[in-house]
C-alpha positions in Angstrom: -32.4 57.4 68.2 -31.7 60.9 67.1 -32.9 64.2 68.7 -34.5 66.9 66.7 -35.3 70.5 67.4 -38.2 72.9 67.1 -37.8 76.0 65.0 -39.2 79.4 66.2 -42.5 78.6 64.4 -42.6 75.0 65.8 -41.4 73.3 62.6 -39.9 69.8 63.3 -36.3 69.6 62.3 -33.8 66.7 62.2 -30.3 66.4 60.7 -29.3 63.7 58.2 -26.4 63.5 55.8 -26.8 63.4 52.0 -24.2 61.0 50.6 -22.7 61.8 47.3 -21.9 59.1 44.6 -18.3 59.3 45.7 -19.0 58.9 49.4 -18.9 62.5 50.7 -21.4 63.1 53.5 -23.2 66.5 53.5 -25.0 67.2 56.8 -28.4 68.7 56.1 -31.3 69.9 58.1 -34.6 68.4 57.1 -38.1 69.5 57.8 -40.7 66.8 58.8 -43.6 67.2 56.3 -46.5 64.9 57.1 -48.3 65.8 53.9 -45.4 64.4 51.8 -45.7 60.6 51.4 -42.2 60.0 50.0 -38.8 59.6 51.7 -37.1 62.9 50.9 -37.7 65.9 48.6 -35.1 68.4 47.6 -34.8 71.4 45.3 -33.2 70.8 41.9 -30.3 73.2 42.7 -29.5 71.0 45.8 -29.0 68.0 43.5 -25.9 69.5 41.9 -22.8 67.6 42.9 -24.5 64.6 44.5 -24.1 62.4 41.5 -27.3 60.5 42.1 -28.9 58.5 39.3 -32.1 59.8 37.6 -34.8 57.1 37.4 -38.0 58.8 36.1 -40.4 61.7 36.3 -43.7 61.6 38.2 -46.6 64.1 38.4 -47.9 64.7 42.0 -50.4 66.8 43.7 -48.8 69.2 46.2 -50.1 72.0 48.4 -49.2 74.4 45.6 -51.0 72.3 42.9 -49.8 69.7 40.5 -46.0 69.5 40.0 -43.5 67.4 38.2 -40.8 65.7 40.2 -37.7 63.9 39.0 -37.1 60.8 41.0 -33.5 59.9 41.8 -31.8 57.0 43.6 -30.2 58.7 46.6 -28.3 57.7 49.6 -28.5 59.2 53.1 -27.1 58.6 56.6 -29.6 58.8 59.5 -28.8 57.8 63.0 -25.5 56.2 61.9 -27.2 53.9 59.3 -27.1 54.3 55.5 -30.3 54.1 53.5 -30.8 53.9 49.7 -34.0 55.8 49.1 -36.0 57.4 46.3 -35.6 61.2 46.3 -38.2 63.6 44.8 -36.4 66.5 43.1 -38.4 69.6 42.1 -38.4 73.3 41.6 -39.0 75.9 44.3 -38.6 73.7 47.4 -37.2 76.0 50.0 -36.4 73.3 52.5 -35.3 69.6 52.3 -38.5 67.7 53.2 -38.5 64.5 55.3 -41.6 62.5 54.3 -43.9 59.9 55.8 -42.2 56.8 54.4 -39.7 57.1 57.3 -42.5 56.7 59.8 -43.2 53.1 58.6 -39.9 52.0 60.2 -39.1 54.9 62.7 -40.9 56.1 65.8 -41.5 59.8 65.9 -42.0 61.3 69.3 -43.2 64.9 69.5 -43.9 66.5 72.9 -43.7 70.3 72.4 -44.8 71.0 76.0 -41.6 69.2 77.2 -39.4 70.2 74.3 -38.9 66.6 73.2 -38.5 65.7 69.5 -36.9 62.3 68.8 -36.8 59.8 65.9 -36.2 56.2 67.0 -35.7 52.9 65.3 -39.3 51.9 65.7 -38.7 48.9 68.0 -39.6 50.7 71.2 
């Protein structure tokens, strides 16, 4: 289980590591975005240096309208485990977005009144 934190505007934030194609781990804050149905979304400028493999381009509806996203095969470390995931890469993303796919195997606990924000392995 990992602990997250709340930003000043109550955004849900966790840390994970982006893993480059040569194994370097880059710790990164991610914002939980319950309107994003994928695994992870990053801005195209954040892709530089990761060495991830391009797979295809998809068109998706976002809060800002219809957008093109390049899909890459990425690797991340979360809670001491490595995951091979599909990463949406687009223009103008100001934060790294952590999507709903994670919640199919992870248990998200949000208790703002108590200041508790955790992401568990889903077995509890």
